[in-house]
C-alpha positions as CSV (number, residue, x, y, z in Angstrom):
1,M,-39.8,-30.5,250.0
2,M,-39.7,-32.6,247.3
3,D,-37.4,-30.7,245.4
4,E,-35.2,-30.1,248.0
5,M,-35.3,-34.0,248.2
6,N,-34.2,-34.3,244.1
7,N,-32.0,-31.9,245.2
8,N,-29.8,-33.5,248.1
9,S,-28.6,-37.4,247.4
10,N,-29.3,-37.7,251.2
11,F,-32.2,-38.2,252.2
12,E,-31.7,-39.0,255.6
13,G,-33.1,-36.1,258.1
14,K,-35.3,-34.9,255.7
15,T,-39.0,-34.7,257.0
16,C,-41.6,-36.7,254.9
17,S,-44.5,-34.9,255.4
18,H,-47.6,-36.9,253.8
19,E,-50.3,-34.5,255.5
20,G,-52.8,-34.1,252.8
21,S,-51.2,-35.2,249.8
22,G,-52.7,-37.8,249.9
23,L,-51.5,-41.5,248.5
24,E,-50.0,-40.3,245.4
25,E,-47.9,-37.9,246.9
26,F,-46.6,-40.4,249.3
27,Q,-45.6,-42.4,246.5
28,K,-43.8,-40.2,244.5
29,E,-41.9,-39.5,247.9
30,Y,-41.1,-43.5,248.2
31,D,-40.1,-43.3,244.7
32,L,-37.2,-41.1,245.7
33,F,-36.3,-43.5,247.8
34,K,-36.7,-46.4,245.3
35,E,-34.3,-45.2,242.5
36,K,-31.6,-44.4,245.0
37,Y,-31.8,-48.1,246.5
38,E,-33.5,-50.3,244.4
39,L,-36.4,-50.8,246.5
40,P,-39.3,-52.6,245.0
41,E,-42.0,-51.2,243.5
42,F,-44.7,-49.0,245.5
43,F,-47.5,-51.3,244.0
44,K,-45.8,-54.1,245.3
45,L,-44.8,-53.5,248.5
46,N,-48.1,-51.7,249.4
47,E,-50.7,-54.5,248.0
48,L,-48.1,-57.0,250.4
49,F,-47.2,-54.9,253.4
50,E,-50.2,-52.2,253.2
51,I,-47.7,-49.3,253.3
52,E,-50.7,-46.7,252.1
53,D,-51.6,-46.7,255.7
54,M,-48.4,-44.4,256.1
55,E,-50.0,-41.3,253.1
56,N,-50.9,-39.2,256.5
57,C,-47.9,-39.4,257.9
58,E,-45.3,-36.8,259.3
59,T,-41.5,-38.8,259.4
60,E,-38.5,-37.7,259.2
61,F,-37.7,-40.9,258.7
62,L,-39.7,-42.7,256.4
63,L,-38.1,-46.1,254.9
64,R,-38.0,-46.7,258.9
65,K,-41.5,-46.6,259.1
66,I,-42.0,-48.3,255.8
67,R,-39.9,-51.5,257.1
68,K,-42.4,-51.0,260.8
69,I,-45.0,-52.2,258.4
70,M,-43.2,-54.6,257.1
71,A,-42.1,-56.1,260.5
72,D,-45.2,-55.6,262.3
73,K,-46.6,-58.2,259.6
74,L,-44.3,-60.2,259.1
75,S,-44.2,-60.5,263.2
76,S,-47.9,-61.5,263.1
77,Y,-46.7,-64.4,260.7
78,V,-44.0,-65.7,263.0
79,R,-46.5,-66.1,265.8
80,F,-48.8,-67.9,263.4
81,I,-46.3,-70.3,262.4
82,E,-45.2,-70.6,266.1
83,I,-48.8,-71.6,266.6
84,I,-48.9,-74.2,264.1
85,L,-44.9,-75.6,265.2
86,N,-45.6,-75.2,268.6
87,P,-49.3,-75.5,269.3
88,A,-49.4,-75.6,273.4
89,N,-50.8,-72.6,273.7
90,A,-52.7,-72.8,270.5
91,P,-56.8,-72.4,270.7
92,M,-58.5,-75.7,270.4
93,F,-59.5,-75.5,267.7
94,F,-56.3,-75.3,266.1
95,F,-55.7,-78.5,267.2
96,K,-58.1,-80.6,264.6
97,L,-56.7,-78.4,261.5
98,I,-52.8,-78.9,262.4
99,K,-53.5,-82.9,262.2
100,K,-53.6,-82.0,259.0
101,L,-50.4,-81.3,257.8
102,D,-47.8,-83.7,256.9
103,E,-44.1,-83.7,257.7
104,D,-43.1,-82.3,254.8
105,D,-45.5,-78.9,255.7
106,K,-44.4,-78.6,258.8
107,K,-40.4,-78.8,257.9
108,V,-41.4,-76.0,255.5
109,L,-43.2,-74.6,258.1
110,S,-40.2,-74.8,260.2
111,D,-37.6,-73.4,257.8
112,M,-39.9,-70.1,257.5
113,Y,-39.9,-69.8,261.0
114,E,-36.3,-70.0,261.0
115,D,-35.6,-67.2,258.3
116,F,-38.7,-64.8,260.0
117,G,-36.9,-65.5,263.1
118,K,-33.9,-64.2,262.1
119,L,-35.3,-60.9,260.1
120,E,-36.9,-60.3,263.6
121,I,-33.5,-60.1,265.7
122,S,-32.4,-57.7,262.8
123,V,-35.4,-56.0,263.5
124,V,-34.3,-54.8,266.8
125,V,-30.6,-53.7,265.7
126,L,-31.7,-51.5,262.7
127,D,-34.3,-50.1,266.3
128,L,-30.9,-49.3,268.1
129,D,-29.0,-48.0,265.2
130,Y,-30.9,-45.9,262.6
131,H,-29.3,-46.1,259.1
132,E,-30.9,-45.2,256.1
133,E,-29.2,-47.3,253.7
134,K,-29.5,-50.0,256.1
135,E,-33.1,-49.7,256.3
136,A,-33.6,-49.9,252.6
137,Q,-31.2,-53.1,252.6
138,F,-34.0,-54.6,254.8
139,I,-36.8,-53.4,253.2
140,K,-35.7,-55.1,250.3
141,K,-34.2,-58.0,252.0
142,I,-38.0,-58.2,253.6
143,F,-40.2,-57.9,250.6
144,D,-37.8,-60.7,249.1
145,K,-38.5,-63.3,251.6
146,F,-41.8,-63.1,252.4
147,N,-42.5,-62.8,249.0
148,G,-41.4,-66.1,248.3
149,A,-42.6,-67.4,251.1
150,R,-46.0,-66.4,250.8
151,F,-47.0,-68.9,248.5
152,N,-45.7,-71.4,250.9
153,I,-47.9,-70.0,253.7
154,L,-51.0,-69.6,251.6
155,K,-50.6,-73.3,250.5
156,V,-50.4,-74.3,254.2
157,V,-53.7,-72.6,255.4
158,E,-55.4,-73.9,252.4
159,K,-54.6,-77.3,253.4
160,M,-55.2,-76.8,257.1
161,S,-58.8,-74.9,255.9
162,N,-60.0,-77.7,253.5
163,G,-63.5,-77.7,254.9
164,E,-62.2,-81.6,256.3
165,G,-63.4,-82.0,259.5
166,V,-63.8,-78.1,260.0
167,G,-66.5,-76.8,262.2
168,I,-67.9,-78.0,265.7
169,E,-66.8,-81.4,267.1
170,D,-69.5,-83.8,268.4
171,R,-68.6,-83.9,272.3
172,S,-71.8,-86.2,273.6
173,R,-68.9,-88.5,274.2
174,S,-66.8,-85.8,275.9
175,Y,-66.3,-85.5,279.8
176,F,-68.4,-82.2,279.5
177,G,-71.2,-84.3,278.0
């Protein structure tokens, strides 16, 4: 099958079977698409999005599957940022942590939220109208956006969890105490 993919410039509709082939075979199949579409290095993509979980996946649409894994991770970060920016339904322990953030932190998160939200809209379009090339373009786009934003997310999370005031609050003076 690998020879068939190497001889065919259009990968669309080809079976990408990883069953029993292991991570190395999966990486070889990915590398074919990487060369065709100038995708990120397998190691970097795997490091950020854990795509190796697909190694035993059988699919005709490898890029779509990779994009879905990436979109799932992005979606979880969108929900996390949403809880910070709009904590109305957040767990109570978040309120104390969110107070540690200043307006600059919230602005950075708000900008990320908007960027990531636009990417989530694009996911719907890709789910409804498959094109291999558009999947590849989206993989590059989401990789670049997330890779650039992850340090800002890390900075905010570290600020929230720096240990100051974290823990169980003394409730002896509360309504319930």
